[in-house]
All heavy atoms as an XYZ file, in Angstrom:
768
protein
N      36.912    -22.921     -1.785
C      36.385    -21.606     -1.527
C      35.815    -21.574     -0.087
O      35.080    -22.480      0.294
C      35.289    -21.281     -2.541
C      34.689    -19.954     -2.267
S      34.008    -19.031     -3.639
C      35.071    -19.296     -4.962
N      36.086    -20.552      0.679
C      35.594    -20.473      2.046
C      34.062    -20.392      2.099
O      33.420    -19.866      1.191
C      36.207    -19.185      2.583
C      37.313    -18.854      1.673
C      36.994    -19.458      0.364
N      33.500    -20.915      3.166
C      32.053    -20.946      3.339
C      31.448    -19.535      3.300
O      30.398    -19.324      2.702
C      31.708    -21.627      4.667
C      30.229    -21.668      5.015
C      29.487    -22.542      4.015
C      30.032    -22.177      6.425
N      32.087    -18.568      3.894
C      31.549    -17.212      3.951
C      31.370    -16.605      2.562
O      30.479    -15.819      2.321
C      32.416    -16.307      4.856
C      31.726    -14.987      5.175
C      33.760    -16.036      4.218
C      30.563    -15.148      6.080
N      32.203    -17.004      1.623
C      32.084    -16.482      0.262
C      31.040    -17.233     -0.542
O      30.524    -16.722     -1.529
C      33.439    -16.545     -0.436
C      34.427    -15.561      0.201
C      35.748    -15.534     -0.472
N      35.620    -15.034     -1.830
C      36.589    -15.056     -2.729
N      37.758    -15.581     -2.413
N      36.402    -14.586     -3.925
N      30.694    -18.456     -0.136
C      29.705    -19.256     -0.852
C      28.273    -18.937     -0.428
O      27.341    -19.217     -1.165
C      29.979    -20.740     -0.629
C      31.194    -21.232     -1.378
C      31.381    -22.709     -1.170
N      32.009    -22.913      0.131
C      32.016    -24.051      0.797
N      31.431    -25.114      0.297
N      32.625    -24.147      1.955
N      28.083    -18.380      0.733
C      26.734    -18.089      1.225
C      26.159    -16.863      0.524
O      26.886    -15.917      0.193
C      26.777    -17.837      2.734
C      27.132    -19.046      3.590
C      27.245    -18.640      5.050
C      26.106    -20.144      3.424
N      24.832    -16.841      0.316
C      24.227    -15.664     -0.316
C      24.332    -14.444      0.595
O      24.251    -14.558      1.819
C      22.778    -16.067     -0.541
C      22.539    -17.205      0.362
C      23.856    -17.868      0.597
N      24.516    -13.320     -0.010
C      24.663    -12.083      0.745
C      23.294    -11.419      0.914
O      22.524    -11.311     -0.023
C      25.614    -11.111      0.026
C      26.978    -11.696     -0.296
C      27.718    -12.108      0.941
C      29.114    -12.565      0.648
N      29.252    -13.977      0.474
N      23.049    -10.964      2.095
C      21.818    -10.247      2.416
C      22.203     -8.845      2.879
O      23.116     -8.691      3.679
C      21.050    -10.943      3.527
C      20.740    -12.385      3.254
C      19.467    -12.507      2.463
N      19.115    -13.923      2.348
C      18.815    -14.515      1.230
N      18.814    -13.836      0.112
N      18.492    -15.775      1.207
N      21.459     -7.861      2.414
C      21.758     -6.486      2.795
C      21.288     -6.173      4.203
O      20.452     -6.854      4.782
N      21.828     -5.137      4.754
C      21.442     -4.673      6.079
C      20.425     -3.560      5.901
O      20.729     -2.505      5.366
C      22.659     -4.164      6.853
C      22.312     -3.619      8.200
C      21.944     -4.469      9.228
C      22.337     -2.270      8.444
C      21.623     -3.972     10.470
C      22.019     -1.760      9.680
C      21.660     -2.622     10.699
N      19.181     -3.792      6.338
C      18.110     -2.827      6.159
C      18.095     -1.739      7.208
O      17.593     -0.644      6.979
N      18.601     -2.004      8.365
C      18.644     -0.986      9.403
C      17.386     -0.939     10.252
O      17.454     -0.704     11.441
N      16.226     -1.105      9.643
C      14.991     -1.098     10.397
C      14.549      0.264     10.882
O      13.723      0.362     11.778
N      15.095      1.331     10.325
C      14.746      2.662     10.800
C      13.753      3.391      9.910
O      13.348      4.499     10.214
C      16.002      3.526     10.948
C      16.929      3.003     12.006
C      18.128      2.425     11.657
C      16.590      3.067     13.340
C      18.975      1.918     12.613
C      17.432      2.574     14.317
C      18.628      1.995     13.948
N      13.373      2.804      8.785
C      12.419      3.454      7.898
C      11.033      3.391      8.516
O      10.571      2.327      8.939
C      12.412      2.770      6.534
C      11.520      3.450      5.545
C      11.640      2.829      4.186
C      10.722      3.570      3.232
N      10.774      3.018      1.897
N      10.359      4.540      8.579
C       9.032      4.601      9.171
C       7.998      4.715      8.072
O       8.062      5.627      7.256
C       8.935      5.797     10.099
C       9.826      5.675     11.308
C       9.759      6.867     12.191
N       8.388      7.099     12.593
C       7.992      8.140     13.293
N       8.855      9.030     13.669
N       6.741      8.292     13.611
N       7.027      3.818      8.046
C       5.984      3.917      7.022
C       5.056      5.093      7.302
O       4.856      5.478      8.464
C       5.242      2.589      7.147
C       5.480      2.162      8.554
C       6.839      2.679      8.923
N       4.519      5.665      6.261
C       3.563      6.762      6.396
C       2.141      6.225      6.379
O       1.859      5.202      5.781
C       3.718      7.754      5.236
C       4.999      8.520      5.299
O       5.419      8.950      6.357
N       5.642      8.698      4.167
N       1.243      6.962      7.014
C      -0.189      6.697      6.872
C      -0.632      7.551      5.695
O      -0.483      8.766      5.712
C      -0.940      7.067      8.139
C      -0.526      6.194      9.318
C      -1.269      6.538     10.566
N      -0.780      7.811     11.090
C      -1.327      8.451     12.114
N      -2.371      7.963     12.719
N      -0.832      9.587     12.537
N      -1.178      6.922      4.671
C      -1.466      7.597      3.403
C      -2.938      7.997      3.328
O      -3.828      7.207      3.636
C      -1.134      6.664      2.220
C       0.324      6.231      2.280
C      -1.470      7.320      0.893
C       1.314      7.350      2.139
N      -3.179      9.244      2.884
C      -4.517      9.749      2.607
C      -4.485     10.353      1.214
O      -3.564     11.107      0.878
C      -4.939     10.828      3.632
C      -6.298     11.396      3.296
C      -4.928     10.266      5.034
N      -5.476     10.028      0.393
C      -5.583     10.604     -0.944
C      -6.395     11.900     -0.867
O      -7.314     12.023     -0.048
C      -6.262      9.612     -1.906
C      -5.588      8.269     -1.980
C      -4.191      8.337     -2.556
O      -3.843      9.245     -3.299
N      -3.372      7.362     -2.207
N      -6.098     12.848     -1.736
C      -6.795     14.134     -1.733
C      -8.294     13.936     -1.961
O      -9.120     14.609     -1.346
C      -6.204     15.076     -2.814
C      -7.044     16.316     -2.977
C      -4.801     15.477     -2.433
N      -8.659     13.016     -2.815
C     -10.069     12.771     -3.108
C     -10.860     12.315     -1.897
O     -12.084     12.513     -1.830
N     -10.214     11.709     -0.911
C     -10.893     11.257      0.299
C     -11.262     12.408      1.222
O     -12.078     12.234      2.124
C     -10.022     10.269      1.061
C      -9.764      8.981      0.311
C      -8.787      8.082      1.037
O      -7.781      8.549      1.564
N      -9.096      6.801      1.072
N     -10.688     13.581      1.016
C     -10.944     14.719      1.898
C     -12.276     15.407      1.600
O     -12.682     16.297      2.334
C      -9.807     15.727      1.779
C      -8.425     15.219      2.187
C      -7.373     16.288      1.926
C      -8.400     14.791      3.630
N     -12.960     15.009      0.540
C     -14.239     15.624      0.192
C     -15.333     15.330      1.210
O     -16.372     15.978      1.192
C     -14.689     15.160     -1.199
C     -13.899     15.834     -2.291
O     -13.658     17.031     -2.249
N     -13.478     15.051     -3.266
N     -15.131     14.377      2.104
C     -16.160     14.043      3.087
C     -16.243     15.072      4.214
O     -17.189     15.059      4.986
C     -15.933     12.652      3.658
C     -14.697     12.524      4.502
C     -14.579     11.162      5.122
N     -14.407     10.171      4.071
C     -14.487      8.874      4.261
N     -14.721      8.406      5.448
N     -14.301      8.036      3.269
N     -15.257     15.961      4.327
C     -15.279     16.978      5.383
C     -16.048     18.217      4.924
O     -16.174     18.476      3.734
C     -13.847     17.354      5.783
C     -13.100     16.208      6.403
C     -12.205     15.457      5.667
C     -13.312     15.869      7.730
C     -11.530     14.390      6.230
C     -12.649     14.800      8.307
C     -11.754     14.063      7.557
N     -16.536     18.988      5.893
C     -17.318     20.189      5.589
C     -16.448     21.275      4.988
O     -15.257     21.361      5.253
C     -17.986     20.730      6.860
C     -19.014     19.804      7.438
C     -19.612     20.396      8.688
C     -20.599     19.434      9.302
N     -21.154     19.975     10.548
N     -17.073     22.144      4.201
C     -16.394     23.277      3.564
C     -15.758     24.166      4.630
O     -16.343     24.419      5.685
C     -17.419     24.084      2.752
C     -16.855     25.261      2.022
C     -16.142     24.894      0.733
O     -16.437     23.844      0.163
O     -15.294     25.684      0.311
N     -14.546     24.638      4.373
C     -13.780     25.549      5.238
C     -13.480     24.963      6.615
O     -13.254     25.713      7.561
C     -14.500     26.893      5.393
C     -14.572     27.638      4.087
O     -13.648     27.610      3.288
N     -15.709     28.270      3.836
N     -13.477     23.650      6.757
C     -13.145     23.057      8.054
C     -11.645     22.778      8.126
O     -10.938     22.778      7.123
C     -13.937     21.763      8.269
O     -13.577     20.795      7.328
N     -11.180     22.544      9.329
C      -9.789     22.224      9.572
C      -9.669     20.714      9.730
O     -10.360     20.108     10.547
C      -9.306     22.937     10.836
O      -7.974     22.613     11.082
N      -8.801     20.106      8.930
C      -8.637     18.654      8.941
C      -7.264     18.332      9.530
O      -6.242     18.715      8.972
C      -8.757     18.075      7.519
C      -8.574     16.578      7.550
C     -10.091     18.450      6.899
N      -7.266     17.659     10.672
C      -6.040     17.262     11.342
C      -5.960     15.733     11.365
O      -6.946     15.059     11.047
C      -6.011     17.801     12.786
O      -7.086     17.206     13.510
C      -6.132     19.313     12.818
N      -4.818     15.170     11.753
C      -4.750     13.707     11.860
C      -5.813     13.114     12.792
O      -6.299     12.019     12.550
C      -3.339     13.465     12.390
C      -2.550     14.601     11.855
C      -3.486     15.775     11.907
N      -6.195     13.843     13.824
C      -7.231     13.341     14.730
C      -8.568     13.218     14.007
O      -9.279     12.219     14.172
C      -7.372     14.271     15.937
C      -8.353     13.766     16.944
C      -8.328     14.579     18.202
C      -9.320     13.976     19.174
N      -9.071     14.355     20.530
N      -8.934     14.209     13.188
C     -10.181     14.121     12.419
C     -10.111     13.006     11.378
O     -11.108     12.342     11.094
C     -10.498     15.453     11.725
C     -11.173     16.484     12.599
C     -10.177     17.303     13.394
O      -9.026     17.458     12.949
O     -10.557     17.787     14.467
N      -8.920     12.791     10.812
C      -8.760     11.707      9.844
C      -8.953     10.344     10.512
O      -9.553      9.443      9.931
C      -7.387     11.788      9.176
C      -7.150     12.997      8.265
C      -5.688     13.062      7.863
C      -8.041     12.943      7.052
N      -8.477     10.201     11.744
C      -8.673      8.955     12.482
C     -10.147      8.742     12.807
O     -10.667      7.638     12.658
C      -7.866      8.976     13.780
C      -6.386      8.816     13.585
C      -5.598      8.960     14.883
O      -6.220      8.961     15.977
O      -4.370      9.062     14.798
N     -10.825      9.813     13.245
C     -12.239      9.706     13.594
C     -13.093      9.376     12.374
O     -14.113      8.697     12.490
C     -12.722     10.997     14.250
C     -12.122     11.219     15.622
C     -12.413     12.593     16.187
O     -13.050     13.416     15.491
O     -11.991     12.847     17.325
N     -12.690      9.843     11.198
C     -13.429      9.557      9.965
C     -13.108      8.169      9.418
O     -13.741      7.718      8.467
C     -13.108     10.618      8.912
N     -12.109      7.508      9.991
C     -11.749      6.169      9.555
C     -10.844      6.123      8.334
O     -10.707      5.076      7.703
N     -10.200      7.234      7.997
C      -9.321      7.267      6.828
C      -7.928      6.733      7.136
O      -7.233      6.271      6.237
C      -9.219      8.693      6.285
C     -10.506      9.255      5.691
C     -10.300     10.702      5.279
C     -10.963      8.432      4.512
N      -7.506      6.827      8.385
C      -6.196      6.315      8.777
C      -6.330      5.529     10.069
O      -7.278      5.716     10.830
C      -5.152      7.443      8.951
C      -5.613      8.470      9.978
C      -4.831      8.097      7.630
C      -4.596      9.535     10.294
N      -5.369      4.645     10.318
C      -5.329      3.886     11.559
C      -4.722      4.736     12.658
O      -3.961      5.666     12.398
C      -4.477      2.632     11.392
C      -5.089      1.660     10.412
O      -6.320      1.674     10.260
O      -4.329      0.893      9.799
N      -5.034      4.362     13.879
C      -4.472      5.090     15.020
C      -3.127      4.474     15.377
O      -3.049      3.378     15.906
C      -5.421      4.999     16.204
C      -4.920      5.755     17.377
C      -5.874      5.672     18.509
N      -5.271      6.347     19.640
C      -5.831      6.452     20.804
N      -7.008      5.935     21.022
N      -5.221      7.072     21.781
N      -2.081      5.175     15.055
C      -0.735      4.779     15.464
C       0.166      6.003     15.418
O      -0.292      7.114     15.164
C      -0.188      3.618     14.634
C      -0.107      3.934     13.158
O      -0.039      5.094     12.775
N      -0.124      2.928     12.336
N       1.429      5.806     15.633
C       2.328      6.951     15.780
C       3.032      7.352     14.493
O       3.909      8.205     14.513
C       3.363      6.656     16.853
C       4.261      5.495     16.504
C       5.210      5.170     17.633
N       6.130      4.139     17.251
C       5.911      2.846     17.361
N       4.770      2.422     17.830
N       6.821      1.970     16.990
N       2.715      6.724     13.364
C       3.407      7.030     12.123
C       2.906      8.347     11.527
O       1.764      8.745     11.742
C       3.227      5.902     11.111
C       3.835      4.608     11.569
C       3.094      3.448     11.625
C       5.165      4.551     11.973
C       3.654      2.266     12.046
C       5.730      3.372     12.400
C       4.972      2.233     12.432
O       5.531      1.062     12.859
N       3.739      9.031     10.746
C       3.327     10.307     10.161
C       2.266     10.140      9.078
O       2.154      9.095      8.449
C       4.632     10.861      9.574
C       5.556      9.720      9.494
C       5.135      8.704     10.485
N       1.498     11.209      8.871
C       0.432     11.228      7.871
C       0.946     11.954      6.637
O       1.501     13.051      6.739
C      -0.810     11.961      8.413
C      -1.893     12.052      7.358
C      -1.333     11.263      9.648
N       0.756     11.340      5.469
C       1.153     11.963      4.221
C      -0.048     12.008      3.286
O      -0.762     11.020      3.143
C       2.298     11.204      3.560
C       2.811     11.901      2.319
C       4.113     11.344      1.846
C       4.608     12.175      0.675
N       5.912     11.735      0.211
N      -0.270     13.160      2.652
C      -1.371     13.342      1.716
C      -0.820     13.242      0.303
O       0.140     13.938     -0.044
C      -2.063     14.706      1.937
C      -3.221     14.874      0.971
C      -2.549     14.835      3.371
N      -1.424     12.378     -0.500
C      -1.013     12.194     -1.884
C      -2.045     12.793     -2.823
O      -3.215     12.930     -2.471
C      -0.814     10.711     -2.190
C       0.242      9.994     -1.356
C       0.351      8.542     -1.783
C       1.586     10.672     -1.462
N      -1.636     13.127     -4.031
C      -2.459     13.883     -4.966
C      -3.312     13.066     -5.902
O      -3.427     13.418     -7.064
N      -3.935     11.997     -5.435
C      -4.832     11.226     -6.276
C      -6.261     11.648     -5.987
O      -6.700     11.612     -4.848
C      -4.682      9.714     -6.005
O      -3.323      9.358     -6.203
C      -5.557      8.914     -6.924
N      -6.971     12.041     -7.008
C      -8.358     12.449     -6.840
C      -8.526     13.933     -7.063
O      -7.620     14.643     -7.502
N      -9.720     14.397     -6.741
C     -10.095     15.789     -6.978
C     -10.702     16.345     -5.699
O     -11.511     15.685     -5.050
C     -11.120     15.817     -8.114
C     -11.595     17.172     -8.513
C     -12.599     17.084     -9.656
O     -12.587     16.087    -10.394
O     -13.392     18.018     -9.775
N     -10.317     17.550     -5.325
C     -10.846     18.193     -4.125
C     -11.808     19.286     -4.548
O     -11.438     20.189     -5.296
C      -9.707     18.759     -3.276
C     -10.092     19.333     -1.924
C     -10.715     18.255     -1.044
C      -8.882     19.909     -1.228
N     -13.038     19.207     -4.071
C     -14.081     20.152     -4.471
C     -14.408     21.158     -3.379
O     -15.320     21.957     -3.536
C     -15.347     19.380     -4.844
C     -15.132     18.411     -5.983
C     -16.336     17.569     -6.238
C     -16.032     16.546     -7.325
N     -17.128     15.612     -7.527
N     -13.671     21.117     -2.277
C     -13.954     21.999     -1.145
C     -12.686     22.712     -0.707
O     -11.586     22.241     -0.935
C     -14.496     21.184      0.026
C     -15.787     20.477     -0.280
C     -16.220     19.645      0.878
C     -17.505     18.920      0.528
N     -17.955     18.088      1.626
N     -12.870     23.828     -0.055
C     -11.753     24.563      0.516
C     -11.539     24.083      1.939
O     -12.418     24.212      2.791
C     -12.083     26.060      0.499
O     -11.077     26.777      1.160
N     -10.376     23.496      2.205
C     -10.079     22.935      3.514
C      -8.706     23.393      3.993
O      -7.824     23.675      3.190
C     -10.074     21.401      3.450
C     -11.355     20.699      3.048
C     -11.081     19.218      2.835
C     -12.417     20.890      4.103
N      -8.546     23.438      5.324
C      -7.223     23.629      5.921
C      -6.766     22.270      6.397
O      -7.294     21.732      7.362
C      -7.300     24.586      7.102
C      -7.314     26.020      6.711
C      -7.194     26.926      7.883
N      -7.323     26.231      9.155
C      -7.214     26.799     10.322
N      -6.974     28.067     10.410
N      -7.343     26.113     11.430
N      -5.797     21.703      5.711
C      -5.349     20.343      6.000
C      -4.006     20.394      6.729
O      -3.072     21.032      6.265
C      -5.202     19.528      4.690
C      -4.808     18.100      4.994
C      -6.494     19.576      3.889
N      -3.934     19.710      7.864
C      -2.682     19.589      8.615
C      -2.215     18.150      8.513
O      -2.937     17.233      8.879
C      -2.887     19.948     10.084
O      -3.227     21.303     10.219
N      -0.996     17.964      8.018
C      -0.410     16.627      7.897
C       1.099     16.755      8.049
O       1.647     17.862      8.068
C      -0.776     16.004      6.559
N       1.768     15.619      8.138
C       3.217     15.623      8.283
C       3.935     15.813      6.956
O       5.089     16.223      6.932
C       3.681     14.318      8.933
C       3.168     14.194     10.358
O       3.559     15.024     11.189
O       2.372     13.279     10.621
N       3.257     15.507      5.852
C       3.890     15.659      4.546
C       2.863     15.637      3.431
O       1.747     15.147      3.598
N       3.257     16.186      2.292
C       2.391     16.270      1.119
C       3.224     15.957     -0.107
O       4.398     16.304     -0.175
C       1.831     17.685      0.939
C       1.001     18.180      2.094
C       1.587     18.868      3.146
C      -0.356     17.951      2.134
C       0.839     19.320      4.207
C      -1.120     18.401      3.187
C      -0.525     19.081      4.219
O      -1.276     19.511      5.271
N       2.578     15.357     -1.090
C       3.229     15.287     -2.388
C       3.046     16.653     -3.036
O       2.185     17.445     -2.634
C       2.617     14.185     -3.250
O       1.295     14.506     -3.609
N       3.851     16.947     -4.025
C       3.770     18.253     -4.675
C       2.401     18.442     -5.323
O       1.798     19.510     -5.234
C       4.875     18.380     -5.714
C       4.917     19.729     -6.393
C       6.077     19.826     -7.377
O       6.828     18.885     -7.566
N       6.204     20.971     -7.999
N       1.887     17.402     -5.952
C       0.588     17.487     -6.602
C      -0.528     17.693     -5.587
O      -1.465     18.462     -5.832
C       0.333     16.222     -7.418
C      -0.918     16.278     -8.233
C      -1.050     15.056     -9.114
C      -2.341     15.107     -9.903
N      -2.520     13.910    -10.726
N      -0.449     17.038     -4.427
C      -1.472     17.190     -3.395
C      -1.503     18.632     -2.886
O      -2.571     19.215     -2.705
C      -1.211     16.233     -2.244
N      -0.332     19.196     -2.670
C      -0.272     20.589     -2.206
C      -0.896     21.530     -3.240
O      -1.653     22.435     -2.899
C       1.175     20.972     -1.928
C       1.339     22.319     -1.273
C       2.790     22.607     -0.972
N       3.348     21.751      0.047
C       3.282     21.998      1.359
N       2.674     23.074      1.788
N       3.833     21.180      2.222
N      -0.609     21.300     -4.522
C      -1.179     22.131     -5.585
C      -2.697     22.009     -5.632
O      -3.398     23.009     -5.785
C      -0.586     21.736     -6.931
C       0.867     22.092     -7.092
C       1.494     21.493     -8.347
O       0.766     20.818     -9.118
O       2.701     21.693     -8.550
N      -3.225     20.792     -5.502
C      -4.671     20.580     -5.558
C      -5.360     21.264     -4.390
O      -6.393     21.919     -4.553
C      -4.989     19.067     -5.571
C      -4.542     18.453     -6.890
C      -6.470     18.821     -5.357
C      -4.624     16.947     -6.929
N      -4.794     21.150     -3.187
C      -5.404     21.765     -2.002
C      -5.406     23.283     -2.131
O      -6.405     23.945     -1.855
C      -4.673     21.318     -0.727
C      -4.922     19.824     -0.484
C      -5.116     22.133      0.475
C      -4.064     19.223      0.604
N      -4.290     23.856     -2.568
C      -4.221     25.312     -2.692
C      -5.048     25.824     -3.860
O      -5.580     26.928     -3.812
C      -2.766     25.737     -2.810
C      -2.010     25.506     -1.511
C      -0.525     25.761     -1.605
O      -0.032     26.034     -2.714
O       0.142     25.675     -0.557
N      -5.188     25.043     -4.910
C      -6.009     25.435     -6.062
C      -7.492     25.506     -5.683
O      -8.229     26.345     -6.191
C      -5.811     24.444     -7.202
C      -6.556     24.788     -8.462
C      -6.278     23.761     -9.537
C      -7.108     24.036    -10.781
N      -6.916     22.978    -11.784
N      -7.919     24.643     -4.760
C      -9.317     24.649     -4.335
C      -9.594     25.756     -3.304
O     -10.723     25.891     -2.849
C      -9.698     23.291     -3.751
O      -9.048     23.085     -2.534
N      -8.583     26.533     -2.946
C      -8.765     27.635     -2.005
C      -8.401     27.292     -0.578
O      -8.619     28.088      0.326
N      -7.841     26.119     -0.347
C      -7.485     25.697      1.004
C      -6.023     25.954      1.313
O      -5.302     26.594      0.552
N      -5.598     25.436      2.465
C      -4.207     25.565      2.884
C      -3.673     24.195      3.254
O      -4.360     23.389      3.870
C      -4.083     26.481      4.102
C      -4.280     27.928      3.804
C      -3.906     28.753      4.995
C      -3.972     30.221      4.636
N      -3.449     31.056      5.707
N      -2.428     23.942      2.889
C      -1.748     22.704      3.245
C      -0.700     23.046      4.300
O       0.333     23.625      3.994
C      -1.099     22.082      2.011
N      -0.990     22.694      5.544
C      -0.114     23.030      6.663
C       0.611     21.793      7.158
O       0.101     20.680      7.087
C      -0.932     23.619      7.814
C      -1.778     24.852      7.491
C      -2.680     25.184      8.671
C      -0.869     26.017      7.176
N       1.797     21.992      7.670
C       2.523     20.930      8.352
C       2.022     20.863      9.787
O       1.734     21.892     10.393
C       4.050     21.206      8.304
C       4.536     21.361      6.876
C       4.829     20.120      9.019
C       4.360     20.129      6.016
N       1.913     19.664     10.352
C       1.415     19.499     11.714
C       2.214     20.367     12.662
O       3.437     20.370     12.632
C       1.487     18.018     12.152
C       1.163     17.873     13.621
C       0.548     17.172     11.323
N       1.527     21.128     13.494
C       2.190     22.009     14.446
C       2.228     23.457     13.992
O       2.475     24.345     14.797
N       1.992     23.732     12.716
C       1.952     25.119     12.236
C       0.590     25.727     12.568
O      -0.411     25.035     12.611
C       2.133     25.182     10.716
C       3.530     24.940     10.252
C       3.663     25.151      8.748
O       2.639     25.363      8.076
O       4.782     25.089      8.268
N       0.579     27.042     12.754
C      -0.696     27.711     12.921
C      -1.184     28.197     11.555
O      -0.566     27.949     10.535
C      -0.597     28.866     13.919
C       0.446     29.883     13.536
O       1.054     29.749     12.461
O       0.661     30.837     14.307
N      -2.295     28.905     11.518
C      -2.900     29.327     10.252
C      -2.017     30.272      9.461
O      -2.079     30.323      8.239
C      -4.248     29.996     10.523
N      -1.152     31.030     10.136
C      -0.291     31.962      9.426
C       0.883     31.250      8.780
O       1.571     31.802      7.937
C       0.224     33.042     10.373
O       1.037     32.451     11.374
N       1.154     29.989      9.205
C       2.246     29.216      8.623
C       3.598     29.535      9.225
O       4.617     29.126      8.705
N       3.611     30.252     10.359
C       4.879     30.624     10.972
C       5.378     29.586     11.954
O       6.492     29.641     12.388
C       4.746     31.981     11.711
O       3.725     31.858     12.701
C       4.439     33.084     10.741
N       4.540     28.599     12.312
C       4.978     27.533     13.221
C       4.609     27.857     14.564
O       4.632     27.520     15.580
């Protein structure tokens, strides 16, 4: 049997997958009521590291305040929790009207 067929096969990963910086909805309670939360405020609060990866909000926890949250992505549950508390879940770069 040829050597190439006897060697274990390893997949090609590509290396293009970008990890997200994760924030849980419950962690957003530290911000003031009706404030705007951007990735910069999340970095200053120590919730995420400073790097170039996108920020994603996940729906673990409970939000007791109305906030305008700007992030690169949301889980469906996180978006529901933020909007249920009276806030807005915006994509980074959108304005308050949501038109971009």
